[in-house]
C-alpha positions in Angstrom: 137.3 28.1 57.4 137.1 31.4 55.6 136.0 34.5 57.5 134.0 36.9 55.3 135.0 40.6 55.1 131.9 41.6 57.0 132.7 39.5 60.0 136.3 40.7 60.0 135.1 44.3 59.9 132.7 43.7 62.8 135.4 42.1 64.9 137.8 44.9 64.3 135.1 47.5 65.1 134.2 45.7 68.3 137.9 45.7 69.4 138.2 49.4 68.6 135.1 50.2 70.5 136.3 48.3 73.5 139.6 50.2 73.5 141.6 47.0 73.4 144.7 47.2 71.3 147.4 44.7 71.4 151.0 45.1 70.4 153.2 42.1 69.5 154.8 42.3 73.0 151.3 42.0 74.5 150.6 39.0 72.3 153.8 37.3 73.4 153.1 38.0 77.1 149.6 36.5 76.8 149.0 33.2 78.6 146.9 30.7 76.7 144.2 28.9 78.8 142.4 25.7 77.7 138.6 25.8 77.5 137.3 24.1 80.6 134.4 22.5 78.8 136.7 20.5 76.6 137.7 17.2 78.1 141.1 15.9 77.1 143.3 12.8 77.6 147.0 12.1 76.9 147.8 8.7 75.6 151.0 6.7 76.4 152.7 8.0 73.3 152.0 11.7 74.3 149.2 12.2 71.8 146.3 14.4 73.1 142.7 13.6 72.3 140.1 16.3 72.8 136.4 15.6 73.4 134.5 18.8 72.4 130.9 19.0 73.6 128.1 19.9 71.2 126.8 23.5 71.4 123.6 23.9 73.4 121.6 26.1 71.0 118.2 25.2 69.9 119.2 24.8 66.2 122.0 22.4 67.0 119.8 20.3 69.3 117.1 20.0 66.6 119.6 19.1 63.8 121.2 16.6 66.2 117.9 14.9 66.8 116.9 14.8 63.2 120.3 13.5 61.9 121.2 11.5 65.1 124.5 13.3 65.6 126.6 12.5 68.7 126.7 14.8 71.7 130.4 15.5 71.2 133.2 15.3 68.7 136.7 14.0 69.0 139.8 15.8 67.8 143.1 14.1 67.9 146.2 16.4 67.9 149.5 15.5 66.4 152.8 15.4 68.4 153.6 19.1 68.2 149.9 20.1 68.8 149.8 17.8 71.8 153.0 19.4 73.2 151.6 22.9 72.8 148.2 21.8 74.3 149.9 20.5 77.4 151.7 23.9 77.9 148.4 25.9 77.6 147.7 25.8 81.3 147.6 29.6 82.1 151.1 29.5 83.6 153.2 29.6 80.4 153.2 32.7 78.2 153.2 32.5 74.4 156.9 33.5 74.4 157.9 30.7 76.8 156.0 28.2 74.6 157.9 29.5 71.6 161.2 29.0 73.4 160.1 25.4 74.4 159.2 24.6 70.7 162.6 26.0 69.6 164.4 23.8 72.1 162.5 20.6 71.6 162.1 20.6 67.8 165.3 22.5 66.8 163.4 25.3 65.1 164.5 28.9 64.6 162.6 31.5 66.6 160.9 32.9 63.6 159.7 29.5 62.4 158.3 28.6 65.8 156.7 32.0 66.3 154.9 32.0 63.0 153.7 28.4 63.3 152.6 28.8 66.9 150.7 32.1 66.4 148.8 30.6 63.4 148.0 27.5 65.5 146.7 29.6 68.4 144.6 31.6 65.9 142.9 28.4 64.8 142.4 27.2 68.4 141.0 30.6 69.4 138.6 30.7 66.5 137.3 27.2 67.4 137.0 28.2 71.1 139.5 25.7 72.3 141.7 28.2 74.1 141.4 31.8 75.5 144.2 34.2 76.3 144.9 35.9 79.6 146.5 39.4 79.0 148.0 41.8 81.5 146.1 45.0 82.0 148.0 48.1 80.6 149.9 50.3 83.1 148.2 53.5 81.9 144.8 52.2 83.2 146.0 53.3 86.7 144.9 50.0 88.3 147.0 47.2 89.7 147.9 44.7 87.1 145.3 42.0 86.9 144.7 39.3 84.3 142.0 40.0 81.8 140.6 37.1 79.8 139.7 38.1 76.3 137.0 35.8 74.9 137.1 34.8 71.2 134.7 37.2 69.5 135.0 35.8 65.9 132.9 32.7 66.4 130.5 31.3 68.9 131.9 29.5 71.9 132.0 25.7 72.1 
């Protein structure tokens, strides 16, 4: 899916207004969390199947009635995607997932990092995962987790 320049500009502007800036270190320390609305199942050959519910907006409900669309869609992940999905439990950081990918699939750190970050970008845009990020030390509050919702597209 192509994001138009206006949407990209609005997202960047919204992040600037909120004061949220993330360095590469912040991104690697972030902990991916699966969307709780998505039901998933792992088969005997470790392939994950996601059941994504339909959005509850009026427009989607009307179009669904007219065209008799199902109430959910099914997404089947490949072996690597299933491996990463299983690690998105809120306990593993992006950095630890990169290390697990390097060890299991014999990838270099750079290969695993680039592939994983682009995969997370896709999952984030679709609303399949969110990311828990540590609050910055200069905020003078005890470190808590802040969940940053995906602001580029509507939630699932």
